[in-house]
C-alpha positions in Angstrom: 99.8 109.1 110.6 100.7 107.5 113.7 97.8 109.2 115.5 95.6 107.2 113.0 97.2 104.0 113.9 96.7 104.3 117.7 93.2 105.6 117.0 92.4 102.5 115.3 94.3 100.3 117.9 92.4 101.8 120.7 88.9 101.5 119.0 89.8 97.8 117.9 90.5 96.9 121.5 87.5 98.6 122.9 85.3 96.3 120.5 87.1 93.3 120.8 87.6 93.0 124.7 84.1 92.1 125.7 83.5 88.5 126.1 81.9 87.2 123.2 81.1 83.7 121.3 84.6 84.4 119.5 86.5 85.1 122.6 85.0 82.3 124.6 85.7 79.8 121.9 89.5 80.8 121.7 89.6 80.7 125.4 88.1 77.2 125.6 90.6 75.9 122.9 93.5 77.7 124.8 92.6 76.0 128.1 92.4 72.6 126.1 95.6 73.3 124.3 93.8 72.0 121.2 94.9 73.9 118.0 94.6 77.0 120.1 97.1 78.9 117.6 95.6 77.6 114.6 92.2 79.0 115.9 93.7 82.4 116.9 95.2 82.6 113.5 92.0 82.0 111.8 90.0 84.4 114.2 92.8 87.1 113.3 92.5 86.4 109.7 88.8 86.7 109.5 88.8 89.8 111.3 91.4 91.2 108.8 89.0 90.4 106.1 86.2 92.0 107.8 87.9 95.0 108.9 89.3 95.6 105.5 85.8 95.2 104.0 84.3 97.5 106.4 86.8 100.4 106.2 87.3 100.1 102.4 83.7 100.1 101.3 82.0 97.0 102.5 79.5 98.6 104.9 77.2 99.6 102.0 76.5 95.8 101.4 75.1 95.6 105.0 73.0 98.6 104.8 71.6 97.8 101.4 70.6 94.3 102.1 68.3 93.8 105.0 67.5 90.2 104.1 71.3 89.3 104.3 71.3 90.8 107.9 68.2 88.8 108.7 69.7 85.5 107.4 73.0 86.1 109.3 71.0 87.1 112.6 68.9 83.9 112.7 71.7 81.7 111.6 73.6 83.1 114.5 71.0 82.7 117.0 70.4 79.0 116.1 74.1 78.3 116.2 74.6 80.0 119.6 71.7 78.5 121.1 73.1 75.0 120.1 76.7 75.8 121.1 75.6 77.2 124.4 73.6 74.0 125.1 76.5 72.0 124.5 78.6 74.0 127.0 75.9 73.9 129.8 75.5 70.0 129.1 79.2 69.6 129.6 79.1 71.9 132.9 76.1 69.8 134.4 77.7 66.2 133.5 78.4 63.8 135.9 81.5 62.6 134.5 82.9 65.8 133.2 86.4 64.3 132.6 85.0 62.1 130.1 83.2 64.7 128.2 86.3 66.7 128.1 88.6 63.8 126.9 85.7 63.4 124.3 86.0 67.0 123.2 89.5 66.8 122.8 89.2 64.1 120.1 87.4 66.7 117.9 89.1 66.8 114.4 90.6 69.8 113.1 88.1 70.6 110.2 85.2 70.4 112.9 87.0 73.1 115.0 87.6 75.2 111.8 84.0 74.9 110.9 83.0 76.0 114.7 85.3 78.9 114.5 83.8 80.0 111.2 80.4 79.9 112.4 81.2 81.6 115.8 82.7 84.5 113.8 80.8 84.7 110.6 77.4 84.0 112.0 77.7 86.7 114.6 76.0 89.8 113.2 77.5 91.9 115.9 80.9 91.3 114.1 79.5 92.9 111.0 78.0 96.0 113.0 81.3 96.5 114.5 83.4 96.3 111.4 81.0 97.4 108.8 79.0 100.0 110.5 81.2 101.5 113.4 84.7 101.0 111.7 83.1 101.6 108.0 81.4 105.0 109.2 84.6 106.1 110.8 87.2 105.0 108.4 85.2 105.7 105.2 85.5 109.3 105.8 89.2 109.3 106.1 91.6 110.1 103.2 93.2 107.2 101.6 96.6 107.3 103.6 95.1 107.8 107.1 92.6 105.1 106.2 95.3 102.5 105.7 96.8 103.5 109.1 93.6 103.3 111.1 92.8 99.8 109.4 96.2 98.7 110.3 95.5 99.7 113.9 92.3 98.0 114.3 94.0 94.8 112.8 96.8 95.2 115.1 94.4 95.0 118.2 92.7 91.7 117.0 95.8 90.1 116.2 97.6 90.9 119.5 94.4 90.0 121.3 93.4 86.6 119.8 97.2 85.3 120.1 97.5 86.9 123.7 94.2 85.2 124.8 95.0 81.8 123.5 98.5 81.9 124.7 97.5 83.1 128.1 94.8 80.3 128.3 97.2 77.8 127.4 99.4 79.0 130.0 97.0 78.7 132.8 95.5 75.5 131.5 97.0 73.4 134.3 95.1 75.5 136.8 91.9 75.8 134.7 91.6 72.1 133.8 90.5 71.1 137.1 86.8 69.7 137.3 85.6 72.7 139.3 87.2 75.1 136.9 86.1 73.1 133.9 82.6 73.4 135.2 82.5 77.0 135.9 83.9 77.9 132.6 81.4 75.7 130.4 78.8 77.2 132.5 79.9 80.7 131.8 80.4 80.2 128.2 77.0 78.6 127.9 75.3 81.2 129.7 77.3 83.9 127.4 76.1 82.1 124.3 72.5 82.0 125.3 72.6 85.7 126.4 74.1 86.7 123.2 71.5 84.4 121.2 68.6 86.2 123.1 69.9 89.5 122.3 70.4 88.6 118.6 66.8 87.3 118.6 65.5 90.4 120.1 67.2 92.5 117.6 66.0 90.1 114.8 62.4 90.6 115.8 62.8 94.3 115.9 64.3 94.2 112.5 61.6 91.9 111.0 59.0 94.3 112.3 60.6 97.3 110.9 60.8 95.7 107.6 57.0 94.5 107.7 56.0 98.3 108.8 
């Protein structure tokens, strides 16, 4: 059964490593050292729920509800455009230190809400967990399926905590004015690129429903 665990671990790592909105948010909070372990914990918990739902039968919900996927897609586009604009505005700010100080005053509830939006309004999360993992894990027998799910969950937990802790460790070097401008610009561009990709997918999905 250990082979199924490592299969899930490898696949989970391959899907979570690319820089996306969730990773960018965890990275930013780690650099700020602002509730970064709490954010990593909530991201890991969200992934545990999504992975378990996908592997143990939730994939049918997504494939049978085009309207749900459409709503999530356009909600994600709107949120990513807004979040990306905030990051780009910070990067271009004349007094980035004051803006960064204001960001550090954000309350815990607002950060939790942002984390939930970054995670649950990203349709790629559902495609990864429900479609990819669901299609692979759904074909396995009960015992191998559990080990496969445990492997993918392990990849998420290790990644989010590792990213948060590494960013916090490197924070003194990454909190300079120049580094903050580069990081916020990168986060903003990533958010907007993903938003445009989601919008293109959303239009394609709408056309397929109309036709």
